[in-house]
TIVOTOR-539319 format. One record per residue (C-alpha): chain; z, y, x; residue in one letter. Coordinates in Angstrom, 3 decimals. Each point is the difference from the previous one (the first is absolute). Layout:
<pts>
  chaine         Z         Y         X  residu
       A         Z         Y         X       a
...
</pts>
This chain:
<pts>
  chaine         Z         Y         X  residu
       A   136.614    45.207    53.186       m
       A    -2.147     3.152     0.192       t
       A    -0.112     1.954     3.240       h
       A    -1.475     3.341     0.856       i
       A    -2.323    -0.392     2.963       k
       A     1.261     2.112     2.859       l
       A    -2.080     1.568     2.740       w
       A     2.808    -0.586     2.467       y
       A     0.009    -3.330     1.805       m
       A     3.356    -1.544     0.761       y
       A     0.359    -2.089     3.148       t
       A     3.739    -0.839    -0.066       n
       A     1.832    -0.350    -3.305       i
       A     3.768    -0.464    -0.136       l
       A     1.700    -1.765    -2.900       v
       A     3.795     0.140     0.203       p
       A     1.442    -2.588    -2.379       t
       A     3.243    -1.664    -0.981       d
       A    -1.616    -3.049    -1.577       g
       A     0.875     1.054    -3.552       s
       A    -2.517    -0.273    -2.838       d
       A    -0.203     3.787    -0.176       l
       A    -0.652     0.343     3.727       a
       A    -2.581    -2.790    -0.187       e
       A    -2.242     2.357    -1.997       r
       A    -0.134     2.165     3.114       g
       A    -0.998    -3.003     2.069       l
       A    -2.774    -0.969    -2.417       e
       A    -1.363     3.553     0.026       h
       A     0.328     0.199     3.785       g
       A    -1.924    -3.255     0.417       m
       A    -2.748     1.248    -2.296       e
       A    -0.303     3.259     1.964       l
       A     0.004    -1.876     3.312       a
       A    -2.760    -2.286    -1.242       r
       A    -2.085     2.934    -1.319       e
       A     0.362     1.993     3.226       h
       A    -0.029    -2.864     2.482       g
       A     3.414     1.270     1.093       a
       A     2.829    -1.765     1.786       h
       A     2.924    -0.633    -2.368       l
       A     3.523     0.500     1.357       h
       A     2.734    -1.627    -2.099       i
       A     3.464     1.355     0.761       l
       A     3.456    -1.116    -1.069       f
       A     2.987     2.122     0.978       v
       A     3.436    -1.590    -0.113       v
       A     2.118     2.953    -1.087       d
       A     3.065    -0.176     2.224       e
       A     1.438     3.213    -1.441       s
       A     0.652    -1.603    -3.382       v
       A     2.250    -2.669     1.373       y
       A     1.763     2.026     2.650       g
       A     1.886    -1.655     2.797       s
       A     3.420    -0.322    -1.531       t
       A     2.466    -2.452     1.487       p
       A     0.012    -1.800    -3.366       a
       A    -3.445    -1.314     0.875       l
       A     1.030    -2.114     2.952       s
       A    -3.374    -1.686     0.087       s
       A    -1.912     3.274    -0.362       y
       A    -2.617    -0.837     2.639       e
       A    -0.515    -3.487    -1.433       a
       A    -0.437     1.543    -3.447       f
       A    -2.612     2.474     1.280       l
       A    -1.733    -2.787     1.919       d
       A    -0.208    -2.027    -3.220       k
       A    -1.486     2.976    -1.847       m
       A    -2.577     0.461     2.772       a
       A    -0.875    -3.715    -0.092       d
       A    -0.464     0.147    -3.782       d
       A    -2.221     3.065     0.392       a
       A    -2.106    -1.782     2.625       e
       A    -0.472    -2.970    -2.345       d
       A    -1.221     2.319    -2.769       l
       A    -2.242     1.907     2.400       a
       A    -1.590    -3.217     1.222       e
       A    -0.959    -0.815    -3.593       d
       A    -1.626     3.432    -0.329       f
       A    -1.824    -0.409     3.329       i
       A    -1.346    -3.368    -1.136       e
       A    -1.258     1.550    -3.242       e
       A    -1.661     2.868     1.901       a
       A    -1.635    -2.447     2.424       t
       A    -1.383    -2.031    -2.914       e
       A    -1.607     3.218    -1.266       q
       A    -1.524     0.742     3.406       g
       A     2.346     2.885     0.775       i
       A     1.206     0.537     3.562       d
       A     3.760     0.490    -0.240       s
       A     3.247     0.333     1.913       t
       A     3.568    -0.392    -1.146       m
       A     3.095     1.638     1.406       s
       A     3.672    -0.256    -0.876       v
       A     2.160     2.869     1.212       l
       A     3.633     0.979    -0.382       r
       A     1.160     3.497    -0.749       g
       A    -0.248     2.728    -2.615       v
       A    -3.094    -0.885    -2.061       p
       A    -1.719     3.374    -0.271       h
       A     0.607     0.745     3.683       e
       A    -1.369    -3.374     1.106       e
       A    -3.046     0.386    -2.264       i
       A    -0.767     3.456     1.407       l
       A     0.538    -1.130     3.605       n
       A    -2.207    -3.054    -0.531       y
       A    -2.677     2.254    -1.488       t
       A    -0.121     2.175     3.117       q
       A     0.274    -2.845     2.509       e
       A    -2.811    -2.042    -1.593       n
       A    -2.554     2.688    -0.900       n
       A     0.422    -0.626    -3.717       i
       A    -2.287     2.179    -2.105       d
       A     1.259    -0.958    -3.488       a
       A     3.206    -1.394    -1.482       i
       A    -0.040    -1.960    -3.256       v
       A     3.365    -0.761    -1.576       m
       A     1.666    -0.685    -3.307       g
       A     1.323     3.007    -1.892       k
       A     3.261    -1.838    -0.205       r
       A     1.258    -3.472     0.686       g
       A     2.795    -2.307    -0.879       a
       A     2.932    -1.029     2.109       a
       A    -1.646    -2.319     2.445       g
       A    -0.179    -1.016     3.611       v
       A     0.024     3.472     1.482       g
       A    -0.139     2.908    -2.437       y
       A     2.759     0.281    -2.556       p
       A    -1.278     3.404    -1.234       h
       A    -3.692     0.161     0.812       i
       A    -0.490     2.938    -2.372       g
       A     1.909     2.228     2.390       s
       A    -1.804    -1.588     2.967       v
       A    -3.383     0.664    -1.588       t
       A     1.001     3.591    -0.725       d
       A     1.034     0.611     3.624       r
       A    -3.166    -1.597     1.352       v
       A    -2.197     2.086    -2.322       i
       A     1.756     3.209     1.069       r
       A     0.088    -0.716     3.737       e
       A    -3.113    -2.036     0.818       a
       A    -2.887     1.678     1.784       e
       A    -2.506    -2.410    -1.565       v
       A    -0.938    -0.632    -3.640       p
       A     2.580    -2.010    -1.949       v
       A    -1.281    -1.897    -3.016       i
       A     2.856    -0.932    -2.357       p
       A    -0.920    -2.784    -2.432       v
</pts>
């Protein structure tokens, strides 16, 4: 993979992911940038509660969301292990909410200076329509967003 060398040094890189193959490209690129810059890598899963709603038909709604969060944590742990093996300092977080809002809030709260994410993803643990999430993040983020 060829990269343009940047004069800007990143210190905190956020990679929102849903665990899909398409989103994994963002993680790979984020890890490479973190390694090159000596940056801390933040891996974020957002369980999108808005997709599932809270209709009475889902009597075990909370249990369902808990299961999704547990699955996301399992995937994130695999990514953290891979980052650690590559010598990258990393953190994982699993949040619930509207994906683009949680990504933007996390960015501000954790002094993120770059976001790397897939251009689009597949239905997965947290983002059923990551294309629209990526679009919102690109338009609203106050830091560079690198879609891959």
